[in-house]
N, C-alpha and C positions, 0 to 999 in steps of 0.2 A: 682292828688293826691287822694287817697281813703279817704272817710269820713266815720267814724264809728258812729253808734248810737245803744244804747241798750234801751229796753223797756220791759214792762210787759204785752203787749197786747196779744190778741189771735194770733193763727198762721195765716200768710198771705198766699194767694194763688192767682196766676194770674186768673182774672175773665173773662168768656165768656159763653154764654148760649150754651150748647151742650148736646147731648145725651150721656149717659154713653157708653164708648168704649166697643166693644165686649169683649176685653180681660180683662175688669173689672179694667182698670187702673184708677188712681186717676182722679176724675172729676175736671178739672181746668176751672173755669168760667172766661172768659176774657171779660173785658169791656173796651170800648174806652171812655176816658173822653175828652170832647172838651170844649173850652172856649166859654162863652156866656155872654150877658150883665148882666144876673142875677147871674152869678157865674159859678161854675162847673156843667156841665150837664153830667149825666151818660147815655151813649147810648149803647144798645146792639150791639155787633159785629156780627150781624146775619141779615138775611133778605135781601130783594132786594128793599126796599122802598127808594126813593130819597128824600133828605131834601133840596128842593129848587133847582132852575136851576143851580146855581153856588155852591151849598153846597156839602156835602160829600155823595157819592153814594156807594152802596154796591152790590157785587155779592156774590153768595154762592152756595154750592153744597155739595156732600158727597164724602168721600174718606177714605180709610184705617180704616174703622169701626167707623168713626167720621164725623165731618163736616168741611168744609173749608169756609173761607170768605176772601174777598178782599175789602178794602175801599180805595177810591181815591177821589180827587177833581173833582167835576162834570164838571168844566170848561175845564179840561184837556182831557176829553174823550167825543166824541159826542154820542148822544143816538143811532145813527146808528151803532156805533162800539162796544157798550157794549155787545151785544149778541155774537159778534165775540170773544171778550176777555173772556167772560164766557166759551164759547166752547173751546177756546185755553187752558185755565187754567184746565178745566176738562180733556181734552185729555192728558195734561202733567201729571196730577196726576194719571190718569188711567194707563198710561205707567209705572210710577214709582211703583205703587201698584203691577202691574203684575210682577215686578222684586223682590220686597222686602217684600211682605206679607208672614207671616208664617201661615196665616189662609186659604190661597188659595193653594190647592194641586198642582195647575199647575204653581205656581210662580217659579221664578229662585231660590229663597232661599229654598223653599220646596224641589225642585228637588236636590239641593246641599245637603240638610240635609239627604235625603233618601239614597244618594249614600254612599257606604262603601269602596270606593277606596281612594288611596292617590295620584293619578295623578292630574295634573292641570285640573280644571273644568272651561270651558269657561263661562264668564258672561259679561253682558253689561258694558260699561265704567262707568256708574253712580254707579252700584253696587260695582265695584272695588274701586271707590273713597270713597264711604261710608265706606267700610271695612278698607281702608287705614287710614281714619280719626279716625275710631273707635280704631284701633290698636295703633295709636299715643296717643289717650286719655287714653287708657289702660296703656300705658307706663308712662304717666305723672301723673296718679292717683294710681300708684303702683298696678294696677289690680283691683281697686275698681269698675271701669267700665269695663265690659267684655261681649262682644256680644256672647261668647261661653257659657254663663250661661244657655242656653236653657234647658239642661237636668235637672238642679236643679229646674228651674221654673216649668217645667212639673211635677217633682216629688212632689213638694209642692201643686200641683193642680191648678196653676195659668196660665197654658199654654193654647193652643188652645182647648184641651180637658179638660175643666175646671172641677175639682172635688176636692174641698177643704174640710177641716174639720178633716183631719187626720194628725198627726205629724209623719213623716216617721221614721222608725227605723234608728239607727246610721249606721248600715251596708249599708242600701240603700243610705243614704246620702254620705257615703264614696265611694260607687260604682259610683254614679252620679258625684261626684267631680273628679274622675279619668278620666272622659270624658270632663272635663272643663279646659280651660287654653288658654288665648289669644296667648301665644307663640307657640301653636300648629297650628296656622293658618297663612298661607302665602298669599300674594296678589301680583299680577302682573298687572301693568297698561299699560305698553307700549309694543311695538313690538320689543324692543331692544334685548330682550333675547329670546332664543329658548329652549324649554324643551326637555326632552329625546325622545319625540315622534316627534319632529320637529315642534310642534304647536307653534303659536305665538298669541299675543293679550291679552286683559284683561282676567284674570283668578284668581281663588282661588284654594288653595291646602290645604288639611288636613294633619296634622302631625300624627294624629291617626285616624283610619278608622271611628269610631263612633262619631266624633266631629260634633256638630250642632251649628248653629248660630241663634240668635234672634236679629233682627234690630229694635225692638220696641222702644228702648231707644234712637234712633238716626235718624230713617228714617223720622219721621214727621218734625223734624228740618231741615233735608236736603231737604225735599219736599218744605218747606216754602222758603228756599233759592232759589230753582229751579224756583218756581213760581215768586218770586221777580225778578230774572234775566230775565225770560220770559217777564214780564211786562216792565222791563227797556228797553229791546230790542225793544219792541213795542212802546216806547215813553211815557209810563206811569211811570214817574220818581218820583212821590210823592204818596206813597201808603203804606198800612199796610196789610200784609198777615197773616192770622191765619189758622193753620192746627191743629184742636183740641185745645190743650192748648199751642201751640208753635207759637210765634209771630215773624215776620220779618218786619222791617220798612225800608223804603227808603224815603229820602227827608225830608222837614221841617214840614210836617204835614199840617192839614187844615188851621191853623191860623199862620203858620210860627214859632211856638214854639216847634216843634217836635211832634211826635205822643205820646200823653199822655195816659199812661196805668195804671190802678189801680191794685195794689197788695192787695188782699182782705184777711181778716181773714176767713179761712175755718171753716165749721161746726158752723157758727154763723148766726142766722136768727133774723131779716133781715140782709142782707149783709152789712158789714162795711168795707170800704176801709182803709187799714192800711198804705199804702204808694203809692204815685204817682211817676212814673218815666217817663221821657221824652226820647223817642227813636228817634235818627237820625242815619240812616244807621247802626242800631243795631238790636239785637234780644233778646228776653227774654223767659225763660221757667221755669216751676216749677215742682219739683218732691216731692211727699208726700206719706206717708205710713200709713195714718190714716183712709182711707175709704174702701180700698179693703183689707180685712183681714178676718180671722176666729178666733174663740176663743175656746181653749181647756183648761179645768182646771183653768179657770179664767185668762189665759194668751193669749194675742193677738199675732197672727202670720201674718205679713203683706206680701204683694206681691212682695216687693223689696228684692231680695235675695243677700246676700254678697257672691260673687263667691269664695272668699278666705276661707270662713268657711263652706259654704253650708247651712247656716241658715238665716232666715229673719233678716234684720237689727234691732238693738235694738231701743227702744223708746227714746234714748238720743237726737236724732234730729227728729223733727216732719215733717219739710218740708224745702226745699231749693229752692230759686228762683235765677236764674243766668241771668245777663245781659252781653252779649258778642257781638262780631262783626258779628257772623254768627249764624243762627239758628241751624246748625249742632253742633257747639260747645256748645251753650247754652243748648240744649236738652241733650246731653251726659254728660256734666259737672254737670248739676243739679242732675242727678242720681249718678254720681261718688262721688260728694261732700257729698250727703246724706249718702252714704255707708261709707265714710271715717270717719264720725263723726266730731264734732265741731272743735277740735284743728287742726287736719290734714286738714280739709276743709278750714280753715282760711289760713293756710300756702300755700295751692295749689292755692286758689283764688288770693291771693296777688302776688304769683309768676307768675301766668298766666295773671294778669292784668284785671280780670273780676270783675264786680259788683256782689254782693251776698246779699240776704236777707235770714237769717237763723233763724228758729224757733226751740227752744229747746222743749223737751218733757214737761217741766213745763210751756210752753206758753210764756216764755220770748223771745223777738225778738232782734236780733243783725243784724246790717247792715254794709256792706262795699260797698258803691256806689261811683263810681268814678265821679268826677266833669266833 
């Protein structure tokens, strides 16, 4: 059963030390909170220092314009195997980045975007799965989450060729909107079907030639799931994976109480933890529109664009944190619920059975966290 709470605190945000992502997305600082004799201890989810022979250990690296971290119980992994796990995680993330990055000209997504045909375009299986999940979340959010929003993001200056500070004319917004729409994108995952050329296998197809996709709102969550699955197969069954601001947990945590993660009030110094959630085989992600923006005529225009209107989302909701069973869904739903606005976000969160911490533009906090 979901438990609701309302408050007047500042806006929360998942906390981790990380550098600002190249695309200028919201900085989400993630901290791991562990139990100690003196009470709650806040520890950074970064670095490679070990905290005792049987304590929590961390691996880290870089991917997708941000950093990744893995925490696990020291007793579960021998020192001799840690480097192997670090290399394995990095290789997995490098492989996924080569598929899904829109900042790399040679990535699968970039090549798909450059194409102007409407035939099936072969992609790796992981890319097809991400797109399938994205389309399903688009359907369940009535198009509030839409990976085909790329032309609008670029028009407002928040894309790979960042150039903000100008409000586009209505005609330009209308032209970009004509190139957006999740229903114009098809995905094929299996070899059961054969297209008109006789080709089979995982593939994407555009319904309109100049359709483009941006997986920035779902790829990191998917990557966190993929790393978690890799560690599980390697026998590391109790761990916490962070890809930028997206967390995926497995197991009971370092003290058997779950992996305890603080949801912090953003733009507050020093940092203040608003809420602590305990993750067991769950994921959490935050989407916010309050740091990456520009101002024209005294009005803020943020980087999260409503694909249905072509305009940045309003200030009615400042941030949304989602707790879900997978990083893929937590990542995408956090954006989708933010775009929907409070009333619709509540309905969707309750229908989908996910936990949510929502912060209004006036700073009031509302929670729907499932026991």
